[in-house]
C-alpha positions as CSV (number, residue, x, y, z in Angstrom):
1,M,-15.4,4.2,-12.4
2,S,-19.2,4.4,-12.0
3,S,-22.2,2.4,-13.0
4,L,-25.2,4.0,-14.7
5,H,-28.9,3.7,-14.4
6,A,-31.2,5.6,-16.7
7,R,-34.9,5.8,-17.2
8,V,-36.0,8.0,-20.1
9,T,-39.6,8.7,-21.3
10,D,-40.2,11.1,-24.1
11,P,-43.7,10.8,-25.7
12,D,-42.9,13.4,-28.4
13,R,-40.1,11.2,-29.7
14,G,-41.8,7.8,-28.9
15,I,-39.1,6.8,-26.3
16,D,-39.7,4.7,-23.2
17,A,-36.5,3.0,-22.2
18,E,-34.6,1.9,-19.1
19,L,-31.0,0.8,-19.2
20,A,-28.2,0.0,-16.7
21,V,-24.5,-0.1,-17.5
22,E,-22.1,-1.7,-15.1
23,A,-18.9,0.1,-14.1
24,E,-15.8,-0.5,-16.4
25,T,-17.8,-2.1,-19.2
26,V,-18.7,-0.9,-22.7
27,T,-22.3,-1.2,-23.8
28,A,-23.2,-0.9,-27.5
29,I,-26.6,0.5,-28.5
30,L,-27.7,-0.5,-32.0
31,G,-30.9,0.2,-33.8
32,P,-32.4,1.6,-37.0
33,N,-32.4,5.3,-37.8
34,G,-34.9,7.2,-35.7
35,A,-35.1,4.5,-33.0
36,G,-34.0,6.8,-30.2
37,K,-30.4,5.9,-29.8
38,S,-28.9,9.4,-29.9
39,T,-31.8,10.8,-27.9
40,L,-30.8,8.4,-25.0
41,L,-27.2,9.7,-25.2
42,T,-28.1,13.4,-25.3
43,T,-30.5,12.9,-22.4
44,I,-27.8,11.2,-20.3
45,A,-25.4,14.0,-21.2
46,G,-27.9,16.6,-20.1
47,L,-28.3,18.1,-23.6
48,H,-31.9,17.0,-24.0
49,H,-34.7,17.3,-21.4
50,P,-37.6,14.9,-21.9
51,P,-40.6,14.8,-19.4
52,V,-39.0,11.8,-17.6
53,A,-35.3,11.5,-17.3
54,H,-34.1,9.8,-14.1
55,I,-30.3,9.4,-14.5
56,E,-28.0,8.0,-11.7
57,L,-24.3,7.8,-12.3
58,G,-22.2,6.3,-9.5
59,G,-25.1,6.8,-7.1
60,R,-25.4,10.5,-8.0
61,N,-28.8,11.7,-9.2
62,L,-28.0,13.9,-12.2
63,E,-31.4,15.7,-12.2
64,G,-30.8,19.4,-12.6
65,I,-27.1,19.0,-13.0
66,P,-25.8,20.9,-16.0
67,P,-23.8,19.0,-18.7
68,H,-20.4,20.4,-17.8
69,R,-20.8,19.2,-14.1
70,R,-22.1,15.7,-14.8
71,R,-18.6,14.2,-15.4
72,V,-20.0,12.7,-18.7
73,A,-18.1,13.1,-21.9
74,L,-19.8,12.9,-25.3
75,L,-17.8,12.0,-28.4
76,A,-19.8,12.7,-31.6
77,Q,-19.5,11.7,-35.2
78,Q,-17.6,14.9,-36.0
79,P,-14.5,15.8,-33.9
80,L,-15.7,19.4,-33.2
81,L,-12.2,20.7,-32.4
82,F,-11.7,24.4,-31.7
83,P,-10.2,25.7,-35.0
84,H,-8.3,28.6,-33.3
85,M,-6.5,26.2,-30.8
86,T,-3.6,23.9,-31.4
87,V,-4.1,20.1,-30.9
88,L,-2.5,20.3,-27.4
89,E,-4.7,23.3,-26.4
90,N,-7.8,21.4,-27.6
91,V,-7.1,18.5,-25.4
92,A,-6.0,20.7,-22.5
93,F,-9.3,22.5,-22.7
94,A,-11.1,19.5,-21.1
95,P,-9.2,19.2,-17.8
96,R,-8.9,23.0,-17.6
97,S,-12.8,23.2,-17.8
98,A,-12.9,20.6,-15.0
99,G,-10.9,22.9,-12.7
100,A,-7.3,21.8,-13.3
101,S,-4.6,24.5,-13.5
102,R,-3.1,25.6,-16.8
103,S,0.1,23.7,-16.3
104,E,-1.6,20.6,-15.0
105,S,-4.0,20.7,-17.9
106,R,-1.2,20.8,-20.5
107,T,0.5,17.9,-18.7
108,I,-2.7,15.8,-18.8
109,A,-3.2,16.7,-22.5
110,A,0.4,15.6,-23.4
111,Q,-0.2,12.3,-21.6
112,W,-3.4,11.6,-23.5
113,L,-1.8,12.7,-26.8
114,E,0.8,10.0,-26.2
115,E,-2.0,7.5,-25.4
116,V,-3.7,8.1,-28.7
117,E,-0.3,8.1,-30.5
118,A,-0.6,11.8,-31.6
119,T,2.2,13.5,-29.8
120,E,3.7,14.7,-33.0
121,L,0.5,16.6,-33.8
122,A,0.5,18.7,-30.6
123,A,1.5,22.1,-32.2
124,R,-0.8,21.7,-35.3
125,K,-4.2,23.4,-35.8
126,P,-7.2,21.3,-36.7
127,H,-7.1,22.3,-40.4
128,Q,-3.6,20.8,-40.6
129,I,-4.6,17.3,-39.7
130,S,-6.7,14.5,-41.3
131,G,-10.2,13.5,-40.3
132,G,-8.9,10.3,-38.7
133,Q,-6.3,12.2,-36.7
134,A,-8.9,14.8,-35.7
135,Q,-11.1,12.0,-34.3
136,R,-8.1,10.7,-32.3
137,I,-7.7,14.1,-30.8
138,A,-11.4,14.2,-29.9
139,V,-10.9,10.9,-28.1
140,A,-8.0,12.3,-26.2
141,R,-9.9,15.4,-25.3
142,A,-12.9,13.4,-24.1
143,L,-10.8,11.2,-21.8
144,A,-8.6,14.0,-20.6
145,A,-11.5,15.4,-18.6
146,G,-11.5,12.3,-16.5
147,P,-15.2,11.4,-17.1
148,E,-17.1,8.8,-15.0
149,L,-18.9,7.9,-18.2
150,L,-17.9,8.2,-21.9
151,L,-20.7,8.4,-24.5
152,L,-19.7,7.6,-28.1
153,D,-22.2,8.6,-30.8
154,E,-21.1,6.7,-33.9
155,P,-17.5,7.9,-33.7
156,M,-16.4,5.9,-36.8
157,A,-19.4,7.0,-39.0
158,A,-17.7,10.0,-40.7
159,L,-14.3,8.2,-41.2
160,D,-13.1,6.5,-44.4
161,V,-12.5,2.8,-44.7
162,A,-8.8,3.2,-43.8
163,A,-9.3,5.4,-40.8
164,A,-12.2,3.6,-39.2
165,P,-10.4,0.4,-38.3
166,A,-7.5,2.3,-36.9
167,L,-9.8,4.3,-34.6
168,R,-11.6,1.2,-33.6
169,S,-8.3,-0.4,-32.6
170,L,-7.3,2.7,-30.7
171,L,-10.6,2.8,-28.8
172,R,-10.4,-0.9,-27.9
173,R,-7.0,-0.4,-26.3
174,V,-7.7,2.9,-24.6
175,L,-11.1,1.9,-23.2
176,R,-9.6,-1.4,-21.8
177,E,-6.5,0.2,-20.3
178,A,-8.3,3.1,-18.7
179,G,-11.1,0.9,-17.4
180,E,-13.7,3.3,-18.8
181,T,-17.5,2.9,-18.4
182,A,-18.8,3.7,-21.9
183,I,-21.9,3.6,-24.1
184,L,-21.3,3.2,-27.8
185,V,-24.1,4.0,-30.3
186,T,-23.4,2.4,-33.7
187,H,-24.9,0.8,-36.8
188,D,-21.9,-1.4,-37.4
189,P,-21.8,-4.9,-35.7
190,L,-18.0,-4.7,-36.0
191,D,-17.9,-1.9,-33.5
192,A,-20.0,-3.9,-31.1
193,L,-17.9,-7.1,-31.6
194,G,-14.6,-5.2,-31.3
195,L,-15.4,-2.8,-28.5
196,A,-18.4,-3.8,-26.4
197,D,-19.1,-6.3,-23.6
198,R,-22.8,-6.0,-23.9
199,A,-25.3,-5.1,-26.7
200,I,-28.7,-3.4,-26.6
201,I,-31.1,-3.2,-29.6
202,V,-33.4,-0.2,-29.6
203,D,-36.4,0.0,-31.9
204,N,-39.2,2.4,-31.9
205,G,-37.9,3.9,-28.7
206,R,-38.0,0.6,-26.8
207,I,-35.2,-1.8,-25.8
208,V,-36.1,-5.0,-27.6
209,E,-32.9,-7.0,-26.9
210,D,-30.3,-6.8,-24.1
211,G,-27.5,-9.3,-23.5
212,S,-23.9,-10.1,-24.2
213,V,-22.7,-9.1,-27.7
214,H,-22.2,-12.8,-28.5
215,T,-25.8,-13.7,-27.4
216,V,-27.5,-10.8,-29.2
217,L,-25.6,-11.3,-32.5
218,S,-25.5,-15.1,-32.5
219,H,-29.3,-15.6,-31.9
220,P,-31.1,-12.3,-32.1
221,R,-34.8,-11.9,-31.1
222,S,-35.6,-8.8,-33.2
223,S,-35.8,-7.9,-36.9
224,F,-33.1,-5.4,-36.7
225,G,-30.9,-7.7,-34.6
226,A,-31.3,-10.4,-37.2
227,R,-30.5,-8.0,-40.0
228,I,-27.2,-6.7,-38.5
229,A,-26.3,-10.3,-37.5
230,G,-26.9,-11.3,-41.1
231,V,-29.4,-14.1,-40.4
232,N,-33.0,-14.8,-41.2
233,I,-35.6,-14.7,-38.5
234,C,-39.2,-15.8,-38.3
235,F,-41.5,-14.9,-35.4
236,G,-44.3,-17.1,-34.2
237,R,-45.7,-19.3,-31.4
238,V,-44.7,-22.9,-30.6
239,V,-47.2,-25.4,-31.8
240,E,-45.2,-28.6,-31.0
241,P,-41.6,-29.4,-30.1
242,G,-39.3,-28.1,-32.8
243,C,-42.0,-26.2,-34.7
244,L,-43.5,-22.7,-34.6
245,R,-46.4,-21.2,-36.5
246,T,-45.9,-17.6,-37.8
247,V,-48.7,-15.0,-37.7
248,T,-49.3,-15.8,-41.4
249,G,-49.9,-19.5,-40.7
250,Q,-46.5,-20.7,-42.0
251,H,-45.0,-23.6,-40.0
252,V,-41.3,-23.5,-39.4
253,H,-39.5,-26.6,-38.2
254,G,-36.1,-26.6,-36.5
255,I,-34.0,-27.6,-33.6
256,A,-35.1,-26.0,-30.3
257,A,-32.3,-24.6,-28.2
258,E,-34.2,-25.5,-25.1
259,P,-37.6,-27.0,-24.2
260,L,-40.3,-24.5,-25.1
261,P,-44.0,-24.7,-23.9
262,T,-46.7,-24.9,-26.5
263,G,-48.1,-21.5,-27.2
264,S,-45.0,-19.6,-26.1
265,N,-43.5,-16.9,-28.3
266,A,-40.4,-18.0,-30.2
267,V,-38.2,-17.2,-33.1
268,A,-36.7,-19.4,-35.8
269,I,-33.2,-18.4,-37.1
270,F,-31.3,-19.7,-40.1
271,S,-28.4,-18.5,-42.2
272,P,-28.8,-17.2,-45.7
273,T,-26.1,-19.6,-46.8
274,A,-28.4,-22.5,-45.7
275,V,-31.2,-21.5,-48.1
276,A,-31.7,-23.1,-51.5
277,V,-33.5,-21.0,-54.1
278,Y,-35.9,-22.4,-56.8
279,A,-37.9,-20.8,-59.6
280,Q,-40.6,-23.4,-59.1
281,A,-41.9,-25.3,-56.1
282,P,-39.4,-28.1,-55.4
283,H,-40.5,-31.7,-55.6
284,G,-41.2,-33.6,-52.4
285,S,-42.3,-31.9,-49.2
286,P,-39.3,-30.0,-47.6
287,R,-39.8,-29.1,-44.0
288,N,-39.3,-25.4,-44.5
289,H,-40.5,-23.9,-47.7
290,F,-41.2,-20.2,-48.3
291,T,-42.7,-18.4,-51.3
292,V,-40.9,-15.0,-51.6
293,T,-41.1,-11.9,-53.8
294,V,-37.6,-10.7,-54.6
295,S,-37.0,-7.1,-53.5
296,G,-33.3,-6.8,-54.3
297,Q,-29.9,-8.5,-54.7
298,E,-26.4,-7.5,-53.8
299,H,-22.9,-8.9,-54.1
300,R,-21.5,-10.4,-50.8
301,G,-18.0,-11.5,-51.7
302,S,-18.2,-14.4,-54.1
303,L,-21.9,-14.8,-53.6
304,I,-25.1,-12.8,-54.4
305,R,-27.6,-12.1,-51.6
306,I,-31.2,-12.3,-52.6
307,T,-33.6,-10.4,-50.3
308,G,-37.3,-10.9,-50.2
309,Q,-39.9,-8.2,-49.5
310,D,-40.7,-7.3,-45.9
311,S,-44.2,-7.7,-44.6
312,D,-45.9,-6.1,-41.6
313,E,-45.4,-9.4,-39.8
314,Q,-42.0,-10.7,-40.9
315,P,-38.7,-9.2,-42.2
316,G,-37.8,-10.2,-45.7
317,L,-35.9,-13.5,-45.9
318,M,-32.4,-13.7,-47.4
319,A,-30.5,-16.3,-49.4
320,D,-26.9,-16.4,-50.5
321,I,-26.4,-18.1,-53.9
322,T,-23.6,-18.2,-56.6
323,P,-23.6,-15.8,-59.5
324,A,-24.2,-18.7,-61.8
325,A,-27.3,-19.7,-59.9
326,A,-28.6,-16.1,-59.9
327,A,-28.1,-15.9,-63.7
328,E,-29.9,-19.3,-64.2
329,L,-32.9,-18.2,-62.1
330,D,-33.0,-14.8,-64.0
331,L,-33.9,-13.0,-60.8
332,A,-35.2,-9.4,-60.8
333,P,-37.1,-7.3,-58.3
334,G,-40.7,-8.5,-58.3
335,A,-39.9,-12.1,-59.3
336,E,-41.4,-14.8,-57.2
337,V,-39.1,-17.6,-56.0
338,Q,-39.2,-20.5,-53.6
339,L,-36.8,-20.7,-50.7
340,V,-36.1,-23.9,-48.9
341,V,-34.1,-24.5,-45.8
342,K,-33.6,-27.8,-43.9
343,A,-35.0,-28.1,-40.3
344,T,-31.5,-29.2,-39.3
345,E,-30.2,-25.8,-40.3
346,T,-32.8,-23.9,-38.3
347,R,-32.6,-23.1,-34.6
348,I,-35.6,-22.1,-32.5
349,Y,-35.2,-19.8,-29.5
350,P,-37.6,-18.3,-27.0
351,A,-38.6,-14.8,-28.1
C-alpha cells in the first residue's frame, strides 16, 4: 500500500490545504457543507483540476495522469452501478479496466463478492437489489481494481438507518483485512470513530484540526469539531493560569490540560450535561456564567438540548436539561437564559 501527499490550492473555491496520509491507514475528513471536502477528493482522483494540485501517491507524481491510470478508486454516495450489467459483471469491470483478462476479472469479482457477503447476488441486475446491497457491490467494485488509495465520499449518506450500520461494519472489516490506504469524507462522527485512525477537520477550505480520532473528538480546537463532538467550546487568550478571556471579554475558568503561557491562544471545553440553566442570574458569583439567547431546542434521548445563538466570535453554547426543567423555564427561541458551569467541569487546551 502507498502513502499520499497532496497540496491543493483553488482560489475559485477558497481552498488551500495540504494533507498527508500514511500507508495502510484510514483518514476521516469532516467539515461543514461547502468546506471543500469533496473538492479535495475529486482533485486527488483526477476529476477536478485546480490551479495548484501537487499529488504524490507512493512516491509517484500524479500530475497529468488521467483518473483511470492513477490507481485511485472513488466510492461516492450513490453506487452508480451499470444498470445493464449483472452484479458480477459490475465488479469484474474494475479489474478488467485495469488490464486483467476476462476470466481473471470474473475470478477477482467473485472473490470480492464473497468478501462483502454478496455472492448470492452475482446474477442479479442493479434494479433487483436494495440500496444497501448496491452500496456493498460498489465497495467490492472499488476494491476489485486493486487501488493504491481508496476515496470514500460519504458512502453511508444515502442509506437508511438499518443499512448504514451494516455497511459501516463491512467497511471496518474489509479495510482492516485488506490493509487499505483510504480517505473517508463524512459528516457523522460514528464513521470516524468506527473506521478511521486519524481525523482532519476542514473549514472554509483550510485544515483547522489534524490528529488522532480520539484527540480531535475528545478535545476539539474548532467550532465544527466541537459541534460534532457534542461539546461546548470558547475561544480566547490565556490571562492567568486556568483562565482565558474571550474576544467579547468573557472570562472562562477551568483546569488547564498543560501549562499555558499568558497571552497564548486557548480553548475552553465543557459538556452540555455540565451546564445548569436559570431564567434569572443565579445568586453568588459562579466562576463561569454566560447570558445566552435561545435559538432552539431538541430532544436528546431523555434530555432536551438547549442551544444558544451563534455569534461572529463564538459558536452557540449548549445545555442538556430534563423536560421538567425545560417546562419550568418556559423556554422558546429568543428567550434569554443564564448558563452556569463549574470551573472543575471545564478543561482548557492550547488552540
